[in-house]
PAZATI-747111 format. One record per atom (N, C-alpha, C, O, CB): residue number from 1; residue in three letters; atom name; x negated, y, z negated. Coordinates in Angstrom, 3 decimals, m for minus. Glycine has a CB too. Layout:
N
i|aa|at|u|v|w
NUM|ALA|CA|X|Y|Z
...
END
This chain:
121
i|aa|at|u|v|w
1|MET|N|m1.137|m0.810|0.257
1|MET|CA|m0.171|0.449|0.204
1|MET|C|m0.775|1.253|0.229
1|MET|O|m1.879|0.948|m0.220
1|MET|CB|0.661|0.724|m0.734
2|ILE|N|m0.693|2.637|0.640
2|ILE|CA|m1.603|3.471|0.648
2|ILE|C|m0.529|4.082|m0.207
2|ILE|O|m1.072|4.245|m1.300
2|ILE|CB|m2.282|4.062|1.960
3|GLY|N|0.788|4.530|m0.282
3|GLY|CA|1.283|5.521|m0.715
3|GLY|C|2.502|5.329|m0.895
3|GLY|O|3.130|4.724|m0.027
3|GLY|CB|1.058|6.443|m0.103
4|VAL|N|3.328|5.923|m2.391
4|VAL|CA|4.754|6.140|m2.364
4|VAL|C|5.148|7.626|m2.468
4|VAL|O|4.818|8.359|m3.401
4|VAL|CB|5.387|5.366|m3.477
5|GLY|N|6.047|8.061|m1.181
5|GLY|CA|6.854|9.309|m1.786
5|GLY|C|8.567|9.041|m2.874
5|GLY|O|9.296|8.084|m3.133
5|GLY|CB|7.272|10.254|m0.170
6|VAL|N|8.533|10.373|m3.174
6|VAL|CA|10.034|10.235|m3.438
6|VAL|C|10.736|11.618|m3.681
6|VAL|O|10.454|12.417|m4.574
6|VAL|CB|10.274|9.306|m4.722
7|ASP|N|11.958|11.781|m2.468
7|ASP|CA|12.460|13.063|m2.427
7|ASP|C|13.930|12.892|m3.046
7|ASP|O|14.721|12.000|m2.739
7|ASP|CB|12.408|13.666|m0.921
8|ILE|N|14.177|14.068|m4.112
8|ILE|CA|15.557|15.176|m4.422
8|ILE|C|15.627|15.956|m3.520
8|ILE|O|14.677|16.547|m3.007
8|ILE|CB|15.581|16.122|m5.669
9|VAL|N|17.085|16.063|m3.152
9|VAL|CA|17.233|17.743|m2.999
9|VAL|C|18.909|17.415|m3.225
9|VAL|O|19.627|16.434|m3.032
9|VAL|CB|16.603|18.705|m1.121
10|GLU|N|19.085|18.630|m3.679
10|GLU|CA|20.671|18.726|m3.982
10|GLU|C|21.681|19.228|m2.402
10|GLU|O|21.371|19.999|m1.494
10|GLU|CB|20.849|20.148|m5.417
11|ILE|N|22.666|18.581|m2.573
11|ILE|CA|23.227|18.590|m1.376
11|ILE|C|23.928|19.687|m1.426
11|ILE|O|24.090|20.173|m0.306
11|ILE|CB|23.931|17.497|m1.023
12|GLU|N|24.485|20.361|m2.411
12|GLU|CA|25.108|21.877|m1.783
12|GLU|C|24.198|23.120|m1.880
12|GLU|O|24.280|24.108|m1.150
12|GLU|CB|26.495|22.364|m2.630
13|ARG|N|23.513|22.973|m2.662
13|ARG|CA|22.223|24.028|m2.256
13|ARG|C|21.816|23.571|m0.907
13|ARG|O|21.029|24.290|m0.292
13|ARG|CB|20.772|23.956|m3.349
14|PHE|N|22.214|22.545|m0.395
14|PHE|CA|21.302|22.467|1.540
14|PHE|C|22.325|23.010|2.326
14|PHE|O|22.222|23.531|3.436
14|PHE|CB|20.879|20.558|2.457
15|ARG|N|23.392|22.827|1.593
15|ARG|CA|24.672|23.167|1.932
15|ARG|C|24.354|24.656|1.973
15|ARG|O|23.679|24.983|2.949
15|ARG|CB|25.857|22.648|0.929
16|ARG|N|24.652|25.526|1.221
16|ARG|CA|24.822|26.816|1.560
16|ARG|C|23.385|27.380|2.442
16|ARG|O|23.553|28.404|3.105
16|ARG|CB|25.144|27.615|0.141
17|SER|N|22.215|26.838|2.455
17|SER|CA|20.820|27.128|3.804
17|SER|C|21.233|27.260|4.704
17|SER|O|21.180|28.282|5.388
17|SER|CB|19.757|26.164|4.260
18|LEU|N|22.053|25.698|5.090
18|LEU|CA|22.379|25.609|6.538
18|LEU|C|23.285|26.248|7.289
18|LEU|O|23.427|26.171|8.509
18|LEU|CB|22.651|24.591|6.786
19|ALA|N|24.155|27.152|6.186
19|ALA|CA|25.406|27.799|6.259
19|ALA|C|24.611|29.391|6.486
19|ALA|O|24.945|30.132|7.410
19|ALA|CB|26.528|27.504|4.717
20|ARG|N|23.870|29.638|5.804
20|ARG|CA|22.795|30.864|5.474
20|ARG|C|22.114|31.002|6.759
20|ARG|O|22.087|32.203|7.026
20|ARG|CB|21.607|30.550|4.192
21|THR|N|21.685|30.474|7.460
21|THR|CA|20.015|30.078|8.501
21|THR|C|20.976|29.192|9.702
21|THR|O|20.082|28.409|10.021
21|THR|CB|18.287|28.581|7.359
22|PRO|N|22.047|28.817|10.492
22|PRO|CA|22.682|28.094|11.289
22|PRO|C|21.444|27.108|11.666
22|PRO|O|21.400|26.023|11.086
22|PRO|CB|23.412|28.930|12.424
23|SER|N|20.300|27.487|12.742
23|SER|CA|19.319|27.592|12.753
23|SER|C|18.456|25.920|12.873
23|SER|O|18.176|25.011|13.654
23|SER|CB|19.209|28.493|11.686
24|MET|N|18.314|26.451|11.251
24|MET|CA|17.700|25.268|10.595
24|MET|C|18.152|23.708|10.769
24|MET|O|17.492|22.747|10.374
24|MET|CB|17.823|25.550|9.258
25|ARG|N|19.426|23.650|11.449
25|ARG|CA|19.731|21.905|11.745
25|ARG|C|18.563|22.391|12.737
25|ARG|O|17.552|22.362|12.034
25|ARG|CB|21.629|21.029|12.479
26|THR|N|18.214|22.812|13.990
26|THR|CA|17.440|22.745|14.679
26|THR|C|16.197|22.876|14.383
26|THR|O|15.531|22.158|15.129
26|THR|CB|17.712|23.270|15.339
27|ARG|N|15.373|23.618|13.432
27|ARG|CA|14.313|23.562|13.005
27|ARG|C|14.093|22.593|12.304
27|ARG|O|13.038|22.029|12.594
27|ARG|CB|14.048|24.433|12.549
28|LEU|N|14.775|22.058|11.312
28|LEU|CA|14.228|20.585|10.995
28|LEU|C|14.831|19.206|11.079
28|LEU|O|14.561|18.233|10.374
28|LEU|CB|13.919|20.578|9.813
29|PHE|N|15.932|19.322|12.341
29|PHE|CA|15.952|17.696|13.322
29|PHE|C|15.832|17.987|14.495
29|PHE|O|16.008|19.005|15.166
29|PHE|CB|17.307|16.697|13.357
30|VAL|N|15.194|15.987|14.851
30|VAL|CA|15.538|16.438|15.704
30|VAL|C|17.018|15.855|16.479
30|VAL|O|17.965|15.260|15.964
30|VAL|CB|14.440|16.428|16.274
31|PRO|N|16.813|16.260|17.840
31|PRO|CA|18.577|16.570|18.909
31|PRO|C|18.739|14.182|17.877
31|PRO|O|19.887|13.972|17.487
31|PRO|CB|18.190|16.877|22.557
32|ALA|N|18.396|13.758|17.792
32|ALA|CA|18.689|11.986|17.928
32|ALA|C|19.294|11.780|16.900
32|ALA|O|20.391|11.223|16.880
32|ALA|CB|17.450|10.868|17.971
33|GLU|N|18.184|12.529|15.049
33|GLU|CA|19.282|12.779|14.300
33|GLU|C|20.945|13.258|14.259
33|GLU|O|21.895|12.680|13.732
33|GLU|CB|18.804|13.362|13.832
34|LEU|N|20.890|14.856|15.216
34|LEU|CA|22.290|15.048|15.098
34|LEU|C|22.582|14.395|15.462
34|LEU|O|23.104|13.466|14.845
34|LEU|CB|22.931|15.825|15.400
35|ALA|N|22.425|14.448|16.875
35|ALA|CA|23.472|12.771|16.705
35|ALA|C|24.181|11.763|16.562
35|ALA|O|25.079|11.184|17.173
35|ALA|CB|23.643|12.346|16.608
36|ASP|N|23.201|11.584|14.971
36|ASP|CA|23.828|10.125|14.956
36|ASP|C|24.289|10.590|13.473
36|ASP|O|24.377|9.680|12.648
36|ASP|CB|22.670|8.506|15.188
37|VAL|N|24.422|11.167|13.285
37|VAL|CA|25.200|12.374|11.983
37|VAL|C|26.584|13.116|12.706
37|VAL|O|27.586|13.409|12.053
37|VAL|CB|23.822|14.035|11.491
38|ALA|N|26.465|13.306|13.858
38|ALA|CA|27.236|14.352|14.543
38|ALA|C|28.774|13.966|14.187
38|ALA|O|29.461|14.986|14.133
38|ALA|CB|26.904|14.380|16.235
39|ALA|N|29.624|12.581|13.887
39|ALA|CA|30.538|12.323|14.156
39|ALA|C|30.874|11.953|11.965
39|ALA|O|31.971|11.719|11.458
39|ALA|CB|30.489|11.157|15.640
40|ARG|N|30.346|11.987|11.678
40|ARG|CA|30.544|12.289|10.424
40|ARG|C|31.366|13.350|9.676
40|ARG|O|31.254|14.521|10.038
40|ARG|CB|29.570|12.400|10.139
41|ARG|N|32.513|12.898|8.247
41|ARG|CA|33.483|14.001|8.422
41|ARG|C|32.554|14.831|7.451
41|ARG|O|32.868|15.998|7.214
41|ARG|CB|35.247|13.725|7.979
42|ASP|N|31.555|14.348|6.945
42|ASP|CA|30.508|15.666|6.499
42|ASP|C|29.517|14.825|6.891
42|ASP|O|29.421|13.618|6.671
42|ASP|CB|30.367|16.373|4.761
43|PRO|N|28.373|15.953|7.820
43|PRO|CA|26.964|15.298|7.650
43|PRO|C|25.966|15.711|6.468
43|PRO|O|24.933|15.059|6.314
43|PRO|CB|26.211|15.575|8.911
44|VAL|N|26.313|16.945|5.513
44|VAL|CA|25.019|17.845|5.581
44|VAL|C|24.694|16.308|4.836
44|VAL|O|23.999|15.502|5.454
44|VAL|CB|24.789|19.762|4.692
45|PRO|N|25.304|15.924|3.321
45|PRO|CA|24.892|14.967|2.843
45|PRO|C|24.188|13.381|3.273
45|PRO|O|23.773|12.567|2.447
45|PRO|CB|25.721|14.983|2.352
46|ALA|N|24.185|13.172|5.055
46|ALA|CA|22.527|12.411|5.472
46|ALA|C|21.433|13.398|5.574
46|ALA|O|20.281|13.203|5.185
46|ALA|CB|22.462|11.613|7.092
47|LEU|N|22.082|14.944|6.369
47|LEU|CA|20.729|15.410|6.669
47|LEU|C|19.892|16.313|5.183
47|LEU|O|18.911|17.028|5.390
47|LEU|CB|20.975|16.505|8.128
48|ALA|N|20.467|16.120|3.768
48|ALA|CA|20.721|16.057|3.275
48|ALA|C|18.969|15.057|2.712
48|ALA|O|17.897|15.564|2.383
48|ALA|CB|22.079|15.975|3.512
49|ALA|N|19.275|13.859|2.791
49|ALA|CA|18.419|13.020|2.833
49|ALA|C|17.347|13.038|4.016
49|ALA|O|16.140|13.080|3.776
49|ALA|CB|19.091|11.970|2.750
50|ARG|N|17.866|13.004|5.307
50|ARG|CA|16.985|13.123|5.772
50|ARG|C|16.053|13.954|5.661
50|ARG|O|14.928|13.484|5.829
50|ARG|CB|17.222|13.052|6.458
51|PHE|N|16.184|15.893|5.254
51|PHE|CA|15.179|16.022|4.822
51|PHE|C|14.378|15.124|3.595
51|PHE|O|13.451|14.499|4.110
51|PHE|CB|15.359|17.099|4.652
52|ALA|N|14.444|14.967|2.618
52|ALA|CA|14.348|14.618|1.440
52|ALA|C|13.030|13.934|2.256
52|ALA|O|11.852|14.184|2.002
52|ALA|CB|15.642|13.839|0.560
53|ALA|N|13.647|12.784|3.552
53|ALA|CA|12.730|11.217|4.184
53|ALA|C|11.699|12.656|4.426
53|ALA|O|11.453|12.959|3.258
53|ALA|CB|13.516|9.799|6.122
54|ARG|N|11.201|13.368|5.037
54|ARG|CA|9.894|13.980|5.595
54|ARG|C|9.128|14.752|4.655
54|ARG|O|8.094|15.318|5.008
54|ARG|CB|10.151|14.875|6.734
55|GLU|N|9.678|14.824|3.200
55|GLU|CA|8.834|15.745|2.391
55|GLU|C|8.508|14.364|1.202
55|GLU|O|8.023|14.807|0.160
55|GLU|CB|9.819|17.447|1.721
56|ALA|N|8.637|13.286|1.202
56|ALA|CA|8.654|11.695|1.009
56|ALA|C|7.961|11.496|1.521
56|ALA|O|7.039|11.067|0.826
56|ALA|CB|9.535|10.826|1.267
57|VAL|N|7.571|11.558|3.262
57|VAL|CA|6.630|11.612|3.272
57|VAL|C|5.343|11.928|3.800
57|VAL|O|4.546|11.250|4.449
57|VAL|CB|6.776|11.190|3.124
58|MET|N|5.311|13.082|3.391
58|MET|CA|4.122|13.692|3.082
58|MET|C|3.911|13.239|1.215
58|MET|O|2.934|12.682|0.714
58|MET|CB|4.306|15.539|3.526
59|LYS|N|4.901|13.603|0.668
59|LYS|CA|4.022|12.941|m0.465
59|LYS|C|3.662|11.221|m0.648
59|LYS|O|3.030|10.889|m1.651
59|LYS|CB|4.783|13.350|m1.751
60|ALA|N|4.166|9.965|0.540
60|ALA|CA|3.337|9.058|0.646
60|ALA|C|2.687|9.413|1.568
60|ALA|O|3.346|9.180|2.581
60|ALA|CB|3.726|7.944|0.723
61|LEU|N|1.433|10.005|1.899
61|LEU|CA|0.326|10.649|2.718
61|LEU|C|m0.718|11.042|1.765
61|LEU|O|m1.936|10.863|1.775
61|LEU|CB|0.806|11.914|3.560
62|GLY|N|0.484|11.930|0.509
62|GLY|CA|m1.159|12.607|m0.542
62|GLY|C|m1.042|14.411|0.396
62|GLY|O|m1.833|15.299|0.715
62|GLY|CB|m3.631|11.190|0.129
63|VAL|N|0.079|14.212|0.483
63|VAL|CA|m0.020|16.170|1.627
63|VAL|C|1.246|16.918|1.594
63|VAL|O|2.369|16.777|2.078
63|VAL|CB|m0.225|16.037|3.782
64|GLY|N|0.654|17.750|0.853
64|GLY|CA|2.349|19.108|0.907
64|GLY|C|2.272|18.888|1.989
64|GLY|O|1.651|18.455|2.960
64|GLY|CB|2.490|21.070|0.509
65|LEU|N|3.792|19.673|1.202
65|LEU|CA|4.559|20.842|1.577
65|LEU|C|3.788|21.355|3.148
65|LEU|O|2.589|21.523|2.930
65|LEU|CB|4.452|22.099|0.187
66|GLY|N|4.234|21.717|5.026
66|GLY|CA|3.574|22.623|5.504
66|GLY|C|2.317|21.091|6.204
66|GLY|O|2.074|20.895|7.395
66|GLY|CB|3.082|24.046|4.144
67|ALA|N|2.003|20.628|5.537
67|ALA|CA|1.137|19.537|6.309
67|ALA|C|0.993|19.118|7.888
67|ALA|O|0.010|18.753|8.533
67|ALA|CB|1.539|18.410|5.775
68|PHE|N|2.367|19.315|8.254
68|PHE|CA|2.652|18.649|9.568
68|PHE|C|4.052|19.339|9.995
68|PHE|O|4.679|19.938|9.123
68|PHE|CB|2.752|16.897|9.424
69|GLY|N|4.498|19.279|11.158
69|GLY|CA|5.730|20.146|11.230
69|GLY|C|7.091|18.879|11.127
69|GLY|O|7.234|17.695|11.429
69|GLY|CB|5.693|21.192|12.923
70|PHE|N|7.881|19.947|10.531
70|PHE|CA|9.942|18.822|10.968
70|PHE|C|9.502|18.338|11.799
70|PHE|O|9.360|17.210|11.327
70|PHE|CB|11.773|19.555|11.637
71|HIS|N|9.168|18.296|12.674
71|HIS|CA|10.003|17.810|14.509
71|HIS|C|8.572|16.388|14.098
71|HIS|O|8.589|15.376|14.799
71|HIS|CB|9.613|19.634|16.871
72|ASP|N|7.922|16.465|13.421
72|ASP|CA|6.457|15.189|13.918
72|ASP|C|6.751|14.120|12.643
72|ASP|O|5.993|13.171|12.442
72|ASP|CB|4.207|16.045|13.760
73|ALA|N|7.739|14.339|11.943
73|ALA|CA|8.670|12.849|10.775
73|ALA|C|9.545|12.862|11.077
73|ALA|O|10.083|13.960|11.225
73|ALA|CB|8.979|12.755|9.180
74|TRP|N|10.278|11.634|11.376
74|TRP|CA|12.440|11.644|11.637
74|TRP|C|12.981|10.527|11.000
74|TRP|O|12.020|9.920|10.526
74|TRP|CB|13.209|11.368|13.539
75|VAL|N|13.751|10.090|10.807
75|VAL|CA|14.015|9.428|10.359
75|VAL|C|15.356|8.753|11.854
75|VAL|O|16.189|9.415|12.473
75|VAL|CB|14.192|9.998|8.882
76|GLU|N|14.957|6.953|11.980
76|GLU|CA|15.903|6.254|13.197
76|GLU|C|17.018|5.123|12.314
76|GLU|O|16.850|4.777|11.144
76|GLU|CB|14.675|5.191|14.535
77|ARG|N|17.877|4.790|12.989
77|ARG|CA|18.512|3.675|12.643
77|ARG|C|18.854|3.058|13.421
77|ARG|O|19.557|3.304|14.401
77|ARG|CB|19.319|3.731|12.031
78|ALA|N|18.268|1.938|12.981
78|ALA|CA|18.311|1.127|14.107
78|ALA|C|19.618|0.761|14.265
78|ALA|O|20.465|1.412|13.653
78|ALA|CB|17.462|0.011|14.052
79|ALA|N|20.236|m0.909|15.544
79|ALA|CA|21.757|m0.954|15.432
79|ALA|C|22.416|m1.790|13.720
79|ALA|O|23.483|m1.504|13.177
79|ALA|CB|22.274|m2.001|17.019
80|SER|N|21.729|m2.479|13.386
80|SER|CA|22.133|m2.633|12.309
80|SER|C|22.462|m1.851|10.979
80|SER|O|23.041|m2.380|10.031
80|SER|CB|21.575|m3.251|12.202
81|GLY|N|21.921|m0.186|11.007
81|GLY|CA|22.700|0.940|10.593
81|GLY|C|20.950|1.059|9.801
81|GLY|O|20.482|2.193|9.699
81|GLY|CB|24.578|0.734|9.583
82|ALA|N|20.343|0.191|9.436
82|ALA|CA|18.963|0.078|8.658
82|ALA|C|17.821|1.472|9.151
82|ALA|O|17.297|1.397|10.262
82|ALA|CB|18.197|m1.654|9.146
83|PRO|N|17.532|2.620|8.290
83|PRO|CA|17.151|3.115|8.705
83|PRO|C|15.047|3.665|8.499
83|PRO|O|14.337|3.481|7.510
83|PRO|CB|18.266|3.653|8.569
84|SER|N|14.816|4.063|9.315
84|SER|CA|13.426|3.653|9.670
84|SER|C|12.511|4.936|9.757
84|SER|O|13.241|5.889|10.029
84|SER|CB|13.417|2.846|11.083
85|ILE|N|10.958|5.400|9.608
85|ILE|CA|10.428|6.811|9.716
85|ILE|C|9.770|6.319|10.883
85|ILE|O|9.420|5.183|11.201
85|ILE|CB|9.492|7.559|8.455
86|ALA|N|9.656|7.740|11.611
86|ALA|CA|8.643|7.911|12.562
86|ALA|C|8.176|9.322|12.886
86|ALA|O|8.809|10.361|12.698
86|ALA|CB|9.069|7.312|13.713
87|VAL|N|7.145|9.203|13.328
87|VAL|CA|6.156|9.917|12.932
87|VAL|C|5.593|10.081|14.467
87|VAL|O|5.783|9.078|15.154
87|VAL|CB|5.221|9.218|11.737
88|THR|N|5.033|11.008|15.022
88|THR|CA|4.097|11.162|16.576
88|THR|C|3.565|13.082|15.643
88|THR|O|3.991|13.522|14.575
88|THR|CB|5.675|11.201|18.965
89|GLY|N|2.546|13.741|16.631
89|GLY|CA|1.677|14.742|15.845
89|GLY|C|1.623|14.482|14.486
89|GLY|O|2.018|13.525|13.820
89|GLY|CB|2.125|16.113|15.971
90|ARG|N|1.255|15.155|14.299
90|ARG|CA|0.032|16.276|13.238
90|ARG|C|0.687|14.696|11.818
90|ARG|O|m0.182|14.208|11.096
90|ARG|CB|0.887|19.185|12.705
91|ALA|N|1.939|14.265|11.715
91|ALA|CA|2.159|13.343|11.178
91|ALA|C|1.284|12.562|11.632
91|ALA|O|0.360|12.320|10.856
91|ALA|CB|3.244|13.026|11.198
92|ALA|N|1.247|11.942|12.915
92|ALA|CA|1.223|9.925|13.305
92|ALA|C|m0.628|10.631|13.182
92|ALA|O|m1.121|9.692|13.807
92|ALA|CB|2.227|8.822|15.779
93|GLU|N|m1.632|11.366|12.910
93|GLU|CA|m2.535|11.767|13.119
93|GLU|C|m3.096|11.505|11.334
93|GLU|O|m4.249|11.237|10.999
93|GLU|CB|m2.360|13.145|13.934
94|LEU|N|m1.983|11.667|10.470
94|LEU|CA|m2.172|12.067|9.272
94|LEU|C|m2.435|10.045|8.685
94|LEU|O|m3.204|9.287|8.093
94|LEU|CB|m0.589|13.269|8.624
95|ALA|N|m1.331|10.103|9.309
95|ALA|CA|m1.116|8.525|8.852
95|ALA|C|m2.127|7.750|9.596
95|ALA|O|m2.622|6.773|9.034
95|ALA|CB|0.443|7.872|9.217
96|ALA|N|m2.471|8.046|10.717
96|ALA|CA|m4.003|7.007|10.641
96|ALA|C|m5.192|6.782|10.635
96|ALA|O|m6.043|5.904|10.778
96|ALA|CB|m4.223|6.490|11.119
97|ALA|N|m4.920|8.477|10.301
97|ALA|CA|m6.459|8.186|8.726
97|ALA|C|m6.324|7.773|7.368
97|ALA|O|m7.210|7.299|6.657
97|ALA|CB|m7.256|9.587|8.172
98|ALA|N|m4.936|8.033|7.024
98|ALA|CA|m5.014|6.952|6.225
98|ALA|C|m4.632|5.750|6.530
98|ALA|O|m4.745|5.175|5.447
98|ALA|CB|m4.514|7.152|5.311
99|GLY|N|m4.203|4.879|7.380
99|GLY|CA|m4.513|3.535|7.822
99|GLY|C|m3.120|2.876|7.851
99|GLY|O|m3.076|1.717|8.265
99|GLY|CB|m5.588|2.765|6.847
100|VAL|N|m1.854|3.536|7.419
100|VAL|CA|m1.359|3.674|7.461
100|VAL|C|m0.154|2.536|8.860
100|VAL|O|0.525|3.020|9.766
100|VAL|CB|m1.870|4.742|7.153
101|THR|N|m0.288|1.225|8.552
101|THR|CA|0.336|0.952|10.086
101|THR|C|1.971|0.495|10.189
101|THR|O|2.507|0.166|11.247
101|THR|CB|m0.585|m0.379|10.809
102|ARG|N|2.782|0.552|8.614
102|ARG|CA|4.103|0.432|8.244
102|ARG|C|4.644|1.888|7.169
102|ARG|O|4.237|2.783|6.428
102|ARG|CB|4.171|m1.133|7.458
103|TRP|N|5.878|1.252|7.797
103|TRP|CA|7.110|2.188|6.846
103|TRP|C|7.743|1.750|6.170
103|TRP|O|8.600|1.076|6.740
103|TRP|CB|8.080|2.822|7.332
104|HIS|N|7.834|1.750|4.868
104|HIS|CA|9.622|1.649|4.825
104|HIS|C|10.178|2.699|3.813
104|HIS|O|9.676|3.218|2.816
104|HIS|CB|10.251|m0.017|4.223
105|LEU|N|11.605|2.850|4.527
105|LEU|CA|12.396|3.867|4.128
105|LEU|C|13.258|3.250|3.053
105|LEU|O|13.227|2.019|3.042
105|LEU|CB|13.161|4.482|5.276
106|SER|N|13.980|3.802|2.192
106|SER|CA|14.986|4.310|1.651
106|SER|C|15.992|5.404|1.616
106|SER|O|15.456|6.503|1.753
106|SER|CB|14.679|4.304|1.018
107|LEU|N|17.222|5.445|1.483
107|LEU|CA|17.842|6.572|1.486
107|LEU|C|19.325|6.708|1.358
107|LEU|O|20.193|6.159|2.036
107|LEU|CB|17.477|7.088|2.482
108|SER|N|19.444|7.492|0.422
108|SER|CA|20.789|7.357|m0.501
108|SER|C|21.387|8.756|m0.751
108|SER|O|20.589|9.580|m0.304
108|SER|CB|20.458|6.649|m2.033
109|HIS|N|22.728|9.500|m1.413
109|HIS|CA|23.271|10.440|m2.098
109|HIS|C|24.387|10.063|m2.196
109|HIS|O|25.043|9.567|m1.279
109|HIS|CB|23.179|11.592|m1.703
110|VAL|N|24.755|10.247|m3.324
110|VAL|CA|26.428|11.035|m4.650
110|VAL|C|26.480|12.013|m3.725
110|VAL|O|26.060|12.419|m2.642
110|VAL|CB|26.170|11.896|m6.833
111|ASP|N|27.236|12.217|m4.709
111|ASP|CA|28.271|13.607|m4.577
111|ASP|C|27.200|14.864|m4.698
111|ASP|O|27.475|15.715|m3.853
111|ASP|CB|29.633|13.726|m6.063
112|LEU|N|26.205|15.175|m5.405
112|LEU|CA|25.008|16.204|m6.242
112|LEU|C|24.201|16.494|m5.245
112|LEU|O|24.078|17.578|m4.675
112|LEU|CB|24.025|15.541|m7.538
113|VAL|N|23.253|14.780|m4.901
113|VAL|CA|22.092|15.353|m4.770
113|VAL|C|21.815|13.806|m3.556
113|VAL|O|22.111|12.616|m3.450
113|VAL|CB|21.060|15.715|m6.492
114|ALA|N|21.203|14.683|m2.997
114|ALA|CA|20.468|13.342|m1.779
114|ALA|C|18.926|12.606|m1.920
114|ALA|O|17.945|13.201|m2.367
114|ALA|CB|20.251|14.133|m0.121
115|VAL|N|18.922|11.391|m1.514
115|VAL|CA|17.765|10.883|m2.807
115|VAL|C|16.781|9.871|m1.238
115|VAL|O|17.282|9.006|m0.518
115|VAL|CB|18.868|9.341|m4.781
116|ALA|N|15.229|10.466|m1.175
116|ALA|CA|14.430|9.163|0.254
116|ALA|C|13.530|8.515|m0.565
116|ALA|O|13.217|9.272|m1.484
116|ALA|CB|13.301|9.903|1.890
117|TYR|N|12.948|7.393|m0.640
117|TYR|CA|11.863|6.645|m1.053
117|TYR|C|11.209|5.867|0.280
117|TYR|O|11.799|5.138|1.077
117|TYR|CB|12.369|5.640|m2.214
118|VAL|N|10.213|6.144|0.269
118|VAL|CA|8.816|6.560|1.199
118|VAL|C|8.135|4.948|0.272
118|VAL|O|8.178|4.800|m0.949
118|VAL|CB|7.741|8.791|0.750
119|VAL|N|7.791|4.341|0.872
119|VAL|CA|6.775|3.745|1.331
119|VAL|C|5.957|3.597|3.037
119|VAL|O|6.145|3.182|4.180
119|VAL|CB|7.194|2.695|0.865
120|ALA|N|4.689|4.477|1.898
120|ALA|CA|3.238|3.542|3.435
120|ALA|C|2.439|2.721|3.122
120|ALA|O|1.569|2.701|2.251
120|ALA|CB|1.939|4.435|4.218
121|GLU|N|2.903|1.709|4.204
121|GLU|CA|1.645|0.951|4.357
121|GLU|C|0.351|0.314|5.579
121|GLU|O|m0.613|m0.336|5.175
121|GLU|CB|2.113|0.084|3.887
END
């Protein structure tokens, strides 16, 4: 194991940020993520979990916020529904330098918070 990262996002605070700055959606999320949550009655909890996943990836790599762009790591969903991490650009460079060959991701959300747990292997 290379590292573990966990991050928690307050859903209502995240909702207010998205309402205040609508361009945040496209700055933070890749088109596939936005499409994945578009049909949900309330996509904000799922988006908050995906944002938490980016920060958890940074923590698993042992780097701070801003070490790579938000579009350099994102959440993909398999046909089974299982989430996974995809990396490119600077995030992929940092992962390769650390020896990461595999990612493990768990996402969850309840009324108040969204959580992402990432293991870099």
